[in-house]
C-alpha positions in Angstrom: 14.7 -40.2 21.9 12.7 -36.8 22.4 14.3 -33.3 21.5 13.9 -30.5 24.2 13.4 -27.0 23.2 15.9 -25.3 25.1 14.3 -21.4 25.6 16.6 -18.1 25.3 18.0 -16.6 28.1 16.7 -12.9 28.5 19.9 -11.6 27.1 19.7 -13.5 24.2 19.0 -11.9 21.2 16.1 -12.9 19.5 15.4 -11.6 15.6 11.6 -10.0 15.2 9.1 -12.0 13.5 5.3 -12.0 12.5 4.5 -11.2 16.1 5.0 -7.6 15.4 1.9 -8.0 13.2 -0.2 -9.8 15.8 -2.4 -7.1 18.0 -4.6 -7.8 20.4 -8.4 -5.8 20.5 -8.5 -2.9 22.0 -12.0 -3.2 23.5 -13.0 -6.9 24.9 -15.8 -8.7 22.7 -14.4 -6.5 19.4 -12.1 -8.7 18.1 -11.6 -6.8 14.8 -11.2 -3.3 16.4 -6.9 -3.4 17.1 -4.1 -0.9 16.9 -4.4 -1.0 13.4 -8.0 -0.7 13.2 -7.4 2.0 15.1 -4.6 3.7 12.8 -6.8 3.1 9.5 -9.6 5.3 11.4 -7.0 8.0 12.1 -5.6 7.8 8.9 -8.8 8.3 7.2 -9.9 10.9 9.7 -6.4 12.9 8.6 -7.5 12.9 5.1 -10.6 14.7 5.8 -9.3 17.1 7.8 -6.2 17.7 5.3 -8.2 17.9 2.2 -11.1 20.2 4.0 -8.2 22.4 5.6 -6.8 22.6 1.9 -9.6 23.0 -0.3 -12.4 24.3 1.8 -11.8 27.9 1.3 -9.2 28.3 -1.3 -7.6 31.3 -1.8 -6.1 32.8 -5.3 -2.6 33.0 -4.2 -2.4 29.7 -1.9 -0.5 29.1 1.3 0.3 27.0 3.8 -2.0 23.6 3.7 -3.3 24.9 0.9 -0.2 24.9 -1.1 0.7 21.7 -0.4 -2.7 20.0 -1.4 -2.4 21.9 -4.5 1.1 20.6 -5.4 -0.4 16.6 -4.5 -3.2 17.2 -5.9 -1.5 18.8 -9.8 1.1 15.6 -8.6 -1.4 13.3 -8.8 -3.5 15.0 -11.6 0.0 14.6 -13.5 1.7 11.8 -12.7 -1.3 9.8 -12.3 -4.9 10.8 -13.5 -4.0 12.5 -17.4 -1.0 9.9 -18.6 -4.1 7.1 -18.1 -7.1 8.5 -18.2 -6.4 11.6 -20.8 -10.1 13.4 -21.2 -11.9 11.2 -18.1 -8.8 12.2 -15.9 -10.7 15.0 -13.7 -13.5 12.9 -13.2 -11.9 10.6 -11.3 -9.3 12.5 -9.9 -11.3 13.0 -6.0 -10.8 8.9 -5.8 -7.5 8.9 -7.3 -6.4 12.0 -5.1 -8.0 10.6 -2.1 -6.7 6.9 -2.3 -3.3 8.3 -2.8 -3.2 10.2 0.3 -4.8 7.4 2.2 -2.3 4.6 1.4 0.4 7.1 1.4 -0.6 8.1 5.4 -1.4 4.4 6.3 2.0 3.3 5.0 3.7 6.9 6.7 2.6 5.4 10.1 5.5 2.8 9.8 8.3 5.9 10.4 6.1 7.7 12.6 7.3 7.7 16.3 5.3 5.9 18.9 3.0 4.4 16.3 5.8 2.7 13.8 3.6 0.5 12.1 2.5 0.7 8.5 -1.0 -0.5 8.2 -0.7 -1.4 4.9 1.5 -4.5 6.5 -1.8 -5.8 7.2 -3.3 -8.0 4.5 -6.9 -7.1 5.1 -6.4 -3.2 4.4 -4.6 -3.5 0.9 -7.2 -6.3 0.1 -10.5 -4.5 0.9 -9.1 -1.3 -1.2 -8.0 -3.8 -4.0 -11.5 -5.7 -4.3 -13.6 -2.0 -4.3 -11.6 -1.4 -7.5 -12.3 -4.7 -8.6 -15.8 -3.9 -8.1 -15.8 -0.9 -9.6 -13.7 -2.0 -12.6 -16.5 -4.9 -13.2 -19.1 -2.5 -13.2 -17.8 0.3 -15.1 -16.6 -2.6 -17.8 -20.5 -4.2 -18.4 -21.8 -0.8 -18.6 -19.5 1.2 -21.1 -18.4 -1.9 -23.0 -21.2 -4.2 -22.4 -21.3 -7.3 -20.3 -20.0 -9.7 -23.2 -18.0 -7.2 -25.1 -16.1 -6.3 -22.1 -14.9 -10.1 -21.1 -14.5 -10.9 -25.0 -12.4 -7.7 -25.8 -9.7 -8.4 -23.5 -10.4 -12.5 -24.2 -10.5 -12.3 -28.0 -7.5 -9.5 -29.6 -7.9 -9.3 -32.9 -5.1 -10.4 -35.7 -4.4 -13.5 -34.0 -4.4 -17.3 -35.7 -7.5 -18.5 -34.8 -6.1 -21.4 -32.7 -4.0 -19.8 -30.2 -7.2 -18.3 -28.7 -7.1 -21.5 -27.3 -4.5 -20.6 -24.8 -4.8 -16.7 -25.2 -8.6 -16.7 -23.9 -8.1 -18.0 -20.5 -5.1 -16.4 -19.7 -5.7 -13.2 -20.0 -9.6 -14.1 -18.5 -7.2 -15.2 -15.4 -4.4 -12.1 -15.6 -7.3 -9.4 -16.7 -9.7 -9.6 -14.5 -8.1 -12.1 -11.4 -4.5 -11.8 -10.9 -3.7 -8.3 -11.4 -6.3 -7.3 -9.1 -4.9 -9.6 -6.4 -1.0 -8.3 -7.2 -2.5 -5.3 -6.7 -3.3 -5.8 -3.3 0.0 -8.5 -2.2 2.4 -5.6 -3.9 1.3 -3.2 -1.7 1.0 -5.5 1.6 4.2 -7.6 0.9 6.7 -4.5 0.5 4.8 -2.6 3.5 5.5 -6.1 5.7 9.1 -6.9 4.3 10.1 -3.3 4.9 8.8 -2.9 8.8 10.4 -6.4 9.3 14.0 -5.4 8.0 13.7 -2.0 9.9 12.8 -3.8 13.1 15.6 -6.1 12.6 18.3 -3.7 12.4 16.8 -1.3 15.3 16.5 -4.6 17.6 20.5 -5.0 16.8 21.0 -1.6 17.8 19.1 -2.1 21.0 20.6 -5.5 22.1 24.2 -4.7 21.4 24.1 -1.6 22.7 21.7 -1.8 25.5 20.8 -5.1 26.6 24.1 -6.7 26.4 26.7 -4.1 25.6 30.3 -5.8 25.2 33.3 -4.7 23.2 32.7 -7.3 20.3 29.1 -6.0 20.5 29.1 -2.9 20.0 30.4 -2.2 16.7 27.5 -4.6 15.6 25.1 -2.3 17.9 26.6 0.6 16.1 25.9 -0.9 13.2 22.2 -1.6 13.8 21.6 1.8 14.8 23.3 3.0 10.9 21.3 1.0 9.3 18.4 1.5 11.2 18.5 5.3 9.8 19.4 4.6 6.8 16.5 2.1 6.3 14.0 4.4 7.6 15.2 7.0 5.3 14.7 4.5 2.5 11.6 3.3 3.9 10.2 6.8 3.7 10.7 6.9 -0.2 9.3 3.2 -0.4 5.8 4.4 1.7 5.5 7.7 -1.2 6.0 5.4 -4.0 3.7 2.2 -3.2 1.1 5.2 -2.8 1.8 6.2 -6.3 1.9 2.7 -7.4 -1.3 1.6 -6.5 -3.1 4.7 -7.4 -1.6 4.5 -10.7 -2.9 1.0 -11.2 -6.3 2.3 -10.1 -6.2 4.7 -12.9 -5.1 2.2 -15.3 -7.7 -0.4 -14.0 -10.3 2.4 -15.0 -8.8 3.3 -18.2 -9.0 -0.4 -19.3 -13.2 -0.6 -18.1 -13.8 2.8 -20.0 -12.3 1.7 -23.3 -11.7 -1.9 -24.7 -8.0 -2.8 -24.2 -7.4 -3.9 -27.9 
C-alpha cells in the first residue's frame, strides 16, 4: 500500500521551518543578490555612516553620535583589544571595531521591524568573515614567526615527553589551524539561526491562535506565544550583541597567537 500525504488545511498551525532562510533573488539573473545580500550592503553602509558621523569632525567635548561612537570604541579597546593584544591593540583597533559593529548590525537586523532577519543566520556571511580572518592569521603567523616556526610552535609545545608528540602534533595542527576557525563561523551562524527560528515559532503561535483561529481554548496559548515572543526578542537583543563581542574577541585572540608564539 502506498501512503499519501494529506495537505494541511489553511487554518491548521504550521511551525516555521528552514524556509525562513530561503530568499529569492531580487534581480533576475543575479541569484546571489537577495534580501540578505541587500541587508549586508546596507549594514556596511550603516557602519561607514556611523563612523563618519562619530569621528570625522571630533569635538573636545563629545556629544550625540560622537559620544556613542567613543563609548563603543572604548568598549572594544578595553574589553577586546587590550586584554588580548596588549601593546599591539591600537594597531588592530580599526579592524576589531569595524568587525564588532558590522556583525552586531547584521545580527540586530533580526529584531528590526519590517526587516526581522539576522543576516548572520546565513552561513555564507560568517563563513566569509572567518575565512578572511584565517587568511590574515596565516599570513601574520608566517611573517612574524617564520613559515616553519609558526606551525612547530603550535604542534610541538615544550616540556612534553617525546613520544606524546605523535598524538599532540596532529591534534594541535587540526584544532588550531582549522577547527577553531570553522567554529568561529559556525558559532555565530548557529546561534543566530536558532534564535530566529525560536522567535518565529512563538510569534507564529501568537498570530495563529489569536488571529487565524481564535478559540476559547487556543486564546491562552496565543497569549503565551505573544508574551514569549516579547521575552525572547529582548533576550535575542542581548545575544546579538554578545555574539558580535565573541566574534571580535576570538579574532583578537587569533591575531595575538599569530604575532606571538603560543608556547
